[in-house]
C-alpha positions in Angstrom: 1.2 6.6 15.1 0.1 10.2 15.1 -1.8 11.9 12.2 1.3 13.9 11.4 3.4 10.8 11.1 0.8 9.1 8.9 0.7 12.1 6.6 4.5 12.1 6.4 4.5 8.4 5.7 1.9 8.7 2.9 3.9 11.5 1.2 7.1 9.6 1.4 5.4 6.6 -0.1 4.1 8.6 -3.1 7.5 10.1 -3.8 9.3 6.7 -3.6 9.7 4.8 -6.8 7.9 1.3 -6.7 6.7 -1.4 -8.8 4.5 -4.4 -8.5 6.4 -7.6 -8.5 5.5 -11.1 -9.8 3.8 -12.0 -6.7 1.5 -8.9 -6.8 3.1 -7.0 -4.0 4.5 -3.4 -4.3 8.3 -3.3 -4.1 11.0 -0.6 -3.9 12.8 -0.2 -7.2 16.1 0.5 -5.7 16.2 -2.2 -3.0 13.5 -4.8 -3.9 12.2 -4.6 -0.4 8.5 -5.2 0.0 6.6 -2.0 0.6 4.2 -3.4 3.0 6.9 -4.8 5.4 8.5 -1.3 5.3 5.2 0.3 6.2 4.5 -2.2 9.0 8.1 -1.4 10.4 7.4 2.3 10.5 3.9 1.6 12.2 5.3 -0.6 15.0 8.5 1.5 15.4 11.1 -1.2 15.0 12.4 -3.6 12.3 10.4 -6.9 11.8 11.8 -9.9 13.5 12.8 -13.0 11.6 9.7 -15.0 10.9 7.1 -12.3 11.5 4.6 -11.9 8.8 2.7 -8.8 7.7 -0.9 -9.6 6.9 -3.2 -7.4 4.8 -6.5 -7.2 6.7 -8.6 -6.6 3.6 -6.6 -9.2 1.6 -5.7 -6.4 -1.0 -1.9 -6.8 -1.7 -1.7 -3.1 -2.9 -3.4 -1.6 0.1 -0.5 -0.9 2.1 -2.0 1.8 4.5 -0.9 1.3 8.2 -4.4 0.7 9.3 -4.7 -2.3 6.9 -1.5 -4.0 7.9 -1.2 -6.5 10.9 2.1 -7.9 12.2 1.8 -11.6 13.1 4.5 -13.7 15.0 4.7 -16.4 12.3 3.3 -18.2 9.3 1.3 -20.6 11.4 -0.7 -17.6 13.0 -1.1 -16.2 9.5 -2.7 -19.3 8.3 -5.0 -19.6 11.2 -6.2 -16.0 10.5 -7.1 -16.9 7.0 -8.8 -20.1 8.0 -10.9 -18.2 10.5 -12.0 -15.6 7.8 -13.1 -18.4 5.5 -15.5 -19.8 8.2 -16.9 -16.4 8.9 -18.0 -15.8 5.3 
């Protein structure tokens, strides 16, 4: 993703109406779609596949910057990432 694309994406996000849902993730008011999944799709240039998980690297649910998001193939891999981080601390 180029710097220009990142700037456009950030300005779009600021202009779009969102709210924080019960689970602590930011969602779009009009569709209810999770913002971090939308940002991840823009980052990788395609829709997420069924079962793909978007991981927040810094574990901050509200930090939806493209550099903080990682697309993982499934929940099993996502759990392994979290287990690994617990042992590293």
